[in-house]
C-alpha positions in Angstrom: 141.6 95.6 140.3 138.0 94.6 140.9 136.8 98.2 140.2 138.8 98.4 136.9 137.4 95.0 135.8 133.8 96.1 136.7 134.3 99.3 134.7 135.6 97.3 131.8 132.6 95.0 131.8 130.2 98.0 131.9 132.0 99.7 129.0 132.0 96.5 127.0 128.2 95.9 127.6 127.4 99.5 126.7 129.4 99.1 123.5 127.6 95.9 122.5 124.3 97.5 123.1 125.1 100.5 121.0 126.6 98.3 118.2 123.3 96.3 118.4 121.3 99.5 118.0 123.3 100.8 115.1 123.4 97.4 113.4 119.7 97.3 113.3 119.3 100.7 111.5 116.9 99.6 108.9 118.5 96.0 108.8 120.5 97.0 105.8 124.3 97.0 104.9 124.9 100.8 105.1 122.6 101.6 108.1 120.2 103.4 105.8 116.4 103.0 106.3 114.7 100.5 104.1 113.8 101.5 100.5 110.1 101.8 100.6 108.8 100.6 97.1 105.1 101.2 96.3 103.3 98.8 94.1 99.8 97.4 93.7 100.1 93.6 94.3 97.0 92.8 92.1 98.6 92.6 88.6 100.3 89.3 87.9 102.8 88.3 86.6 104.3 91.7 87.5 103.0 92.4 91.0 101.0 89.9 93.2 100.9 87.9 96.3 101.6 84.2 96.9 99.5 81.9 98.8 101.1 83.1 102.1 100.5 86.7 101.3 104.1 87.5 100.4 104.8 89.9 97.4 105.9 88.2 94.3 106.3 88.9 90.6 108.5 90.2 87.9 108.6 93.8 89.4 108.9 92.5 93.0 112.1 90.8 91.8 113.2 94.1 90.1 112.6 96.0 93.3 114.7 93.5 95.3 117.5 93.6 92.7 117.5 97.4 92.8 117.7 97.4 96.7 120.8 95.0 96.3 122.2 97.3 93.7 122.1 100.4 96.0 122.8 98.5 99.2 119.4 98.9 100.9 116.9 96.5 102.1 113.5 96.7 100.4 110.1 97.1 102.0 107.2 96.6 99.7 104.3 99.0 100.3 101.1 97.4 98.9 99.2 100.5 97.5 96.3 100.8 95.2 97.3 101.9 91.9 95.4 105.2 92.2 97.3 106.1 95.2 100.9 105.2 94.1 101.8 109.0 93.4 100.3 110.3 96.5 102.3 107.7 98.4 105.5 109.4 97.0 104.2 112.9 97.8 103.4 112.0 101.5 106.6 110.1 102.0 104.9 106.7 102.4 107.1 105.4 99.6 110.4 106.4 98.2 109.8 105.0 94.7 107.1 103.4 92.6 108.0 100.2 90.6 104.6 99.1 89.2 104.4 99.2 85.4 103.5 103.0 85.6 103.2 104.4 82.1 105.1 107.6 81.5 102.8 110.5 80.4 102.9 114.2 80.4 100.3 114.5 83.2 102.4 112.3 85.6 105.7 114.0 84.6 104.3 117.2 86.1 104.3 115.6 89.6 107.0 112.9 89.7 110.4 112.3 88.1 110.6 109.2 85.9 113.6 106.9 85.3 114.6 105.5 82.0 112.0 103.0 80.9 112.3 99.3 81.6 108.9 98.0 80.3 107.3 98.6 76.8 103.7 98.1 75.8 102.4 97.8 72.3 99.2 99.5 71.2 97.1 96.9 69.5 93.5 96.7 68.2 91.2 93.7 68.8 88.5 93.6 66.2 85.8 91.5 65.0 87.0 89.1 62.3 84.2 89.8 59.9 84.9 93.6 60.4 88.5 93.1 59.3 87.5 91.0 56.3 84.8 93.5 55.2 87.3 96.4 55.3 90.4 94.5 53.9 92.3 95.2 57.1 96.0 93.9 57.2 98.9 94.8 59.5 100.3 96.8 56.5 97.3 99.2 56.5 98.4 102.7 57.8 97.0 103.5 61.1 95.4 106.7 59.7 93.5 104.5 57.2 92.5 102.0 59.8 91.0 104.6 62.2 89.3 106.5 59.2 87.1 103.4 58.4 83.6 104.7 58.3 80.9 103.6 60.8 83.4 101.6 62.9 82.0 101.1 66.5 84.8 101.4 69.1 84.6 100.5 72.7 87.3 101.2 75.3 88.3 101.1 79.0 87.8 104.6 80.5 90.9 106.5 81.3 93.3 104.4 79.3 94.9 104.2 75.8 91.9 102.2 74.9 90.0 105.6 74.6 92.8 108.1 74.1 94.4 106.6 71.1 91.2 106.3 68.9 90.1 109.8 70.0 93.5 111.1 68.9 92.5 110.1 65.5 89.1 111.7 65.8 87.2 108.5 66.5 84.4 108.4 69.0 84.6 105.7 71.7 81.9 104.1 73.9 83.6 104.2 77.3 83.3 101.2 79.6 84.7 100.3 83.2 85.8 96.8 82.7 87.5 95.0 79.9 85.3 91.9 80.1 82.3 93.9 79.0 84.2 95.2 76.0 85.2 91.7 75.0 81.6 90.5 75.1 80.6 93.5 72.8 83.3 92.6 70.2 82.4 88.9 70.4 78.7 89.4 70.1 78.8 92.0 67.4 77.6 95.2 69.2 81.1 96.8 68.8 83.8 96.4 66.1 87.1 97.5 67.6 88.7 97.8 71.0 92.3 99.3 71.4 94.5 98.1 74.2 98.0 97.2 75.2 99.9 93.7 75.3 97.0 92.0 76.9 94.9 92.3 73.7 96.9 89.3 72.6 95.4 87.2 75.4 92.0 88.7 74.7 92.2 87.5 71.1 93.1 84.0 72.3 90.0 84.0 74.4 87.9 84.4 71.3 90.0 83.1 68.4 87.2 82.3 66.0 85.5 85.7 66.1 88.4 88.2 66.8 91.5 89.3 65.0 94.5 91.7 66.0 95.6 94.7 64.1 99.3 95.3 64.8 99.7 98.3 62.7 99.4 101.1 65.3 102.7 103.0 65.8 102.1 104.3 69.3 103.6 102.4 72.2 103.9 103.0 76.0 106.9 103.1 78.2 106.9 102.1 81.9 109.4 103.6 84.3 110.2 103.9 88.0 108.8 107.0 89.6 110.3 109.1 92.4 109.2 112.3 94.1 109.8 115.4 92.2 113.4 116.6 93.0 114.7 113.4 94.4 117.7 113.5 92.1 120.0 111.1 94.1 117.4 108.1 94.0 116.5 109.0 90.4 120.1 108.7 89.2 120.4 105.5 91.2 117.4 104.2 89.3 118.6 105.2 85.9 122.0 103.6 86.5 120.3 100.3 87.6 117.9 100.2 84.7 120.9 100.5 82.3 122.5 97.5 84.1 119.3 95.5 83.6 120.0 95.2 79.8 123.7 94.2 80.1 125.0 90.7 79.4 125.0 89.8 83.1 122.1 92.1 84.0 118.8 91.3 85.5 116.9 90.6 82.3 119.7 88.4 80.9 120.2 86.4 84.1 116.4 85.8 84.7 115.1 85.5 81.2 114.3 81.9 81.2 112.3 82.3 84.4 110.2 85.1 83.1 109.7 83.8 79.6 107.4 81.2 81.0 105.5 83.9 82.9 105.1 86.1 79.8 103.9 82.9 77.7 101.2 82.6 80.2 100.4 86.3 80.5 100.1 86.8 76.8 98.7 83.3 76.1 101.3 83.0 73.3 104.2 80.5 73.6 106.2 82.4 70.9 106.4 85.6 73.0 108.9 85.9 75.9 110.3 88.5 78.1 112.0 90.3 75.1 108.5 91.3 73.9 108.0 93.6 76.8 111.3 94.9 77.6 112.3 96.3 74.2 110.4 99.0 72.2 108.6 97.6 69.2 110.4 97.9 65.9 108.7 100.4 63.6 
C-alpha cells in the first residue's frame, strides 16, 4: 500500500509540474507565445512611456485590445521607427502598430491591414501670403500649388516634400519641423505642407500663420505584418472592423481619447473622430 501511495504522489507531482510548464507557455489563454507588437514609444499621444517607463498611448491600448481579441498576451517591442519593418523581417516582432502610413514602397515588403487612422494633408502658410494671393479653402489645389514664386519648406522624406513636388513645386528640404516653423514665421518661407499636426503648428503662431484645408490627398495608417503572414493579417482586418462598431474600441473609449486629441491638435473642437475617419471630399 505504501508503494502504491508513493507512486501516486510521484505521478501527482509530475503532473502538477507539467501543468505548470504548459500553463506558462507565453502566459496567455491559449498557450501561444505573446504577440510581439513593434512601436516607437516617442510619439504621444499614440505611443509613449509613462513616468515609470511603461508603454502608454492610444496605439498601446489598441495593441492590447487586439491581443485580447485574438486571445494572446501582448509584448510591446520598443523600436525606432526606421527599424519597424526590419523587426518584422527578422522575427523580432509579429506586427507593427505605430501610425505607419500605407504607401507603395512599404507595400512591397509588408502586408497592411485595413486602415484605422487617417491623416489630413494641410498647408501652413504665412497670413500675408494668403492675403496677397486671395487664398481660401475653396481654392483648388492645382491653383494653390501653381501660385508663382511661392517659397516652400518641408521635412525631408515626408509628405511635406512629396506632395508639393507632385504638383511640380520645388521644396527646400529640412530635417526638423521647428526650423520650418521659424522660416514661415520670420518670412523666409511661405508654405509648409504637413499632416494633422499642422493644426497645432498654426496655434503656435496664430498671428502670422493660416491653414489651407483644400488639399485632397490624405494618408491612411494601418497595422503591418510580415509579407505572407495571412493568418495574422486576417485577424488584424477582422479586429479593425470591430473597432468601428457600436460597442467597438473607438466607441467605447471615445471620451478618453477626445481629450488626448484636443491636446495633440491644440483644438478643443477636434476629437478622436477627426483621425479615425477619412476626410470628406
